[in-house]
Structure formats: C-alpha cells, structure tokens
N, C-alpha and C positions, 0 to 999 in steps of 0.2 A: 151700564155706562151712566155716569152722573149727567144731569141736565145742567146746561149753562144758560144764564140769562144774557140779554143783550149787553148788559154792563160788564159781563165777564168775558166777552168775545172780543179780542183785539183783532181788528180787521180794517183794511183800507179798501177803497174802491169796491164796495159790496155789489154783488150781482146775484139776483135771485132767479131761479128756475122754478116755476110752479108746475108740479106734476099732478094733474087733476085725477088721473087714474088711481093713484095711491093716496090722494089727499095730503100731499107732502110738499114742503118747500125745501129747496136745496140752495144753500148760501155759499157762494164762492167769493174770493177776493184775494188781496195781497195779504199774506198771513205770516211772513217771516217776522220774527220779533223786532228785527231792525232791517227794514226794507231798503235802507240806504247802503247796506253792506253785502256780504256774501249771500248768494241765493241758495236756499235749501230746497225749495219747491213750493207747491201750493197745497193747501188743505181746504176741506169743505165741511159744512155743518148741515145737519138735517133736522127739520122741525115740522110741527103741525100747526103752529099758531102765531109765528113771527115774534114770540115772546121768550121761548126757551128752545134750546138746541142740544142735540147730541153731536159729539165730535170732540176733537177734530179727526177727520178721515183724510189720510194722504191721498191726493188724486193725481199728483205729478211729482216725480223725483227724477232729476236728470242723471244720465250715466256719464262716464268719463269722456265720452266723445261729444257731448253737447257743446254748442257754440258759445255758451255764456256761462259765467259762474258768479255773477252779482246782479243786483237790481232786478229781481223777479217781480213784475208788477201787473196788476189789473187784468186778471183772467176773466174773460167773458165766455159763457158756454151756450151753445145753440144746438137745437135739434135740426138737422138738415139732411135730407135725402137718406134717411135710415140710420144715421150715425150721429154722434155728438162731437161737436167741434169747439175747440178752445182757442180764442184769440188772446194772446198774452204778450207782454213787453219784456224784453231782456236787453242787458247791455252786452254787446258783442265783445268777445275776446280779441278779435283781430284788429279792430279799429277804435274800440272803446266808445262806439256810438250806440244809442238806443235804437231798437227796431222791434216791430211786431211780427211774430211768427204764428203759425197755425199748427195746432196739435189735434189729435183725434182719438176717440175711444168708442167702444161698443156699448158701454154702460155710462150712466150719468156720473157715477163716482169713479170712473176710470178703471184702470190706470190710463192716463193720456200719454200718447207717444208722439214725437215730432212727425208732422206731415210735410210741411214745407221744408225746402232746403235753406235753413236759416230764415232770417226775416224776409217777409214779402215786401215790406216798405223799401224805398230806395237805399242802396248800400252806402251812399255818401251823405245821407241825411241822418240827423238825429230825430227819430220819429217814435211816437209812443201812443198808447191807448187806442189801438186799432179796434174797430167795432164792425160787426157784420150788418149789412143792410141788403135786403132783397127788393129789387125794384118792381115796377108794374109789369114788366115782361118776364119776371122770374129770374133775372140776372143778378148775381151776387156782386156786391161792392164792399170795399173796406173804406170806412171813414176814420181818419186818424189825424193826429196833431204833428205838425212840423215844429219841433221844440223851440221855445223862445230863447234858450241858451245858444242856439245856432243862428237864429234870425232876428232876435230882439223882440219883434212884434209877432207873437206866436200865431201860427196859421192852422186852420182846419181844412183838410184836403180830402178828396175822394179818388179812389182808383177802382176800376172795374177788375174783377177777379175771374179766373178760369172757373168753370163749373165744379171742378174738383177742389177748389180753394187753395191750390198749391202755389199759384203764381199770379202776378199782376198781368192784365191784358192791355192796360192803358197807362199812359203817363199820369202822374198826379194832377188833378184839377183843383185849383184853389177855390174854396167856397167862400171864405172870409178870413180876415185878420182880427185878432182880439180887440184891437183899438177901435174897431168899427162899432162895437157895442156901447151904447151910451152909459151903461151902468158901471163899466169896468174902469179902473184907474191904473196908472203905472205902478209896476212892482219894482221896488228898489232892493236889490240883492247885494250883500257885501262884496261878492266877487266882481260885481260890475258897478262900481261906485259912481261912474260918470255916464251911466246909460239908463234911459227909460225903457223898461221892459214891460211887455204885456203878455200875460200867460194864457195859454189854452191847454185845458186838461179834459180828458174823459168825454168825448162826444158820444152821444147816444141818440139814435133816431127812433121815433115811434109815431104811429098814427092814432088819432082819436077815433071814436066810434063813428064820427061823421066824415072821416077820411082826411082830416087836416094833418099835414106832416110837420112835426116839431122836432127840434134838436135840443137836447140838454148839453151844456158844456160848462166847465168850471174855469174861473179866473180869480182875480183879486180886486178887492176894494180897500184902499188904504192899507195894503199889505195883509189883509184878512181874507181868508178863503171864502168864496161865494159861488153860487150856482145860478147860471142864466139860462134863458130859453129863447130860441129863435124859431121862426116859422117860415117854411118854404112857400113863397107866394105863387109858385108854379105848381106846387104839389109834387115836385120831383126832387131828386137828390141834387140836381144842378142849381136849385134856387131860382132867383135870388133869395137870400135869407134875410128876413126882417127881424131885428132884435127888439125885445121888450125894453121899455125905458128903465124898468126897475128889475133887480134880480128876483129870481124865484125863492132863493134862500140866501141869507147874508150873514148868518150867525156862525162863522168859522166852520162851515161844512160844505161838502161838494162831492164831485166825482160820483154822480148818481146814475140810476137807471129807473125805468118805469115798468111795472108789471101789473097783471091782474091777480087779485087774491082769489082764493077758492070760492069766495062769495061774489066774485065779479067786480069788486071795487078796484078803482084805479089807484095804485100805490107807488110812491116814490121811496127809494132807499138811498141814503148817502152815508158817508162817514163824517163824524165830528167828535172832538175837535180835530183840527188839522195838525196834530203834533204827535210824534212817536215818543213813548208807546201808549198814548192815551186814547187813540182813535177807536171809536166804537160805531156799530151800525145803528141808525135810527130809521123809523118808518113813518112816513107822512102821507095822509090821505089827500088825494088830489080831486079837484072839481073841474069838470069840463063845462064851459058855458055854451050857450046855443050857437055862438059864432066860432066855436072851436078853441077859444082861449083857455089856458090852463092856469089854475091858481091852487095854492096850498089851502086845503080845507081845515086842517087841524095841525097842531104841533105834534111832536112825537107821540104816537098812539099806542106804543107798546112799552113794557117795562124793561 
C-alpha cells in the first residue's frame, strides 16, 4: 500500500490514538469527500511518524437500518474497559437534527457497530461533536455542542453517561456559551442575515502533567475558523471555565485534540484550511508552562 503524506490526506476533525505497544499512530476523522452531503462512513490511517500514512482503512460503514444517511462527522475513538468506543455525529433521518451516537469495536480499526440506540444527545436538540471525558471518580461524561444554528449563541454542555456508554444519566449541564470567550466574534451566515451567531465546535478535554484541566474548542474570528482554550478553575468538568484572551490557533484551523507522541511530547492536531475539499491534518507541538498554561511551541512540525 502506498504511503500518503499529510498533504495528501483529506480529513476534518482529526483524532489521533497513540498505540505505544506497536509504536503506531491511528488517525481518525471526517473522511467523506463531501462531508456536507450523503454519508459513506469513516476511514482511518495508520502511521509511525505523523508524516506519512497507510490507508484509508474503512472502520465504519452503516447498514440500511442505520438512523442517519448524511453528515457523518467527527469520530473520536477511546479505549475504555477493554473495548474501543467511537463517539461520532450524524444527521438523523427522522427529524433532520444532528446528534452524537456511540459505536463500539473490539479492534482499533473496527469494524465499529452502533452501540447506543441512535444519538445519546437530546432528541430535540441539534447537537454535535460529542467527546468522552472520565471524571475523578471514574464516571464517564459526554461533552458536546448545542449547535449555533438552533440557539444562535452556540453552547458547550456536559451530560453524565451510563457506565456502558449507551445512554445519558443526567440532563445536559451548560458549561458556557461561545460569546463568553473574549477572542471569538459573531459569525455571519448567509442563511441568517439578521442574526449574530457564535459558533462552538469540537470540545476536547485534557489534563496537563500537573493536573490542570483544559478544554479545546473551535469558533470563529471575523468569519475565519480558530481554536480556543479554556481552563476549569475547579479542576472538574463543572468548571467554571476561564477562557484565554487570545486563541490558541487563528489561521483558519481548528477542531483539534491533544495527544502524547511516542516520545512523550504534547501534540495538537487540527484540520486546516476550513474548506472542503482542501482540509488537511497538521500537527503542532505544545508547551506546558509551570502554571499549567498551554501554548503552541512551533508551527506545523510535519510535512
């Protein structure tokens, strides 16, 4: 199988799983050629150096009974209690709203099969980009976006999940609204010419080596995609969440996640530019200050 460089991999919402045992990186993401249309499924790529990849490998393909047939977005894959779980967003057939569902597999490359009965997010909400977070007591949570197209000022919410990840055990808790961040600006969409919108995309929680809890999330600055970071002042999912004054990345890229490389470096991956079909994965080294603050150490460090 031919190797592909990062510039040859069309992907949005990149998500990396580092497998230390095999010295391998697994790259997941939104991989349909046109993610705004019919959904084919999700593919993954496998590599050793974050520079070249083998693939694509099909990891999820829906059958005819699946609850969605378009807008297959943002798969995130987690090892949890002996299996692999995929949190992914789909547009429902029955009400045309977005929702995040949970799929499961016995192997990293799948095949992933539906685990939850449709979306775990509220049935009457347009919700997207659900992410798994395990709290200090070992309880699972889904962190997700209540979409700006439904509420204008996009929200990031949290719901406690059952231990088997099949359903929600709590009502959504509002963590913050997009407009609360000082760096973000109103997003003006042609469909809503008289409305100021604030976008929330792609929340992802992670702790520094010192235990500080951060959240990545994406929004817009002057209609240009950007990535921000917030910190939980309580150290828990409940916050309150304090936003940095400036974005972490503002050059038309976002929807990122943080992982450790095989060498133990803290690494950020995002897609850029934010237009189809040109989106590609990039990898940025991060620096953790003594007080737990995070900054980008270098621009794209891979070819």
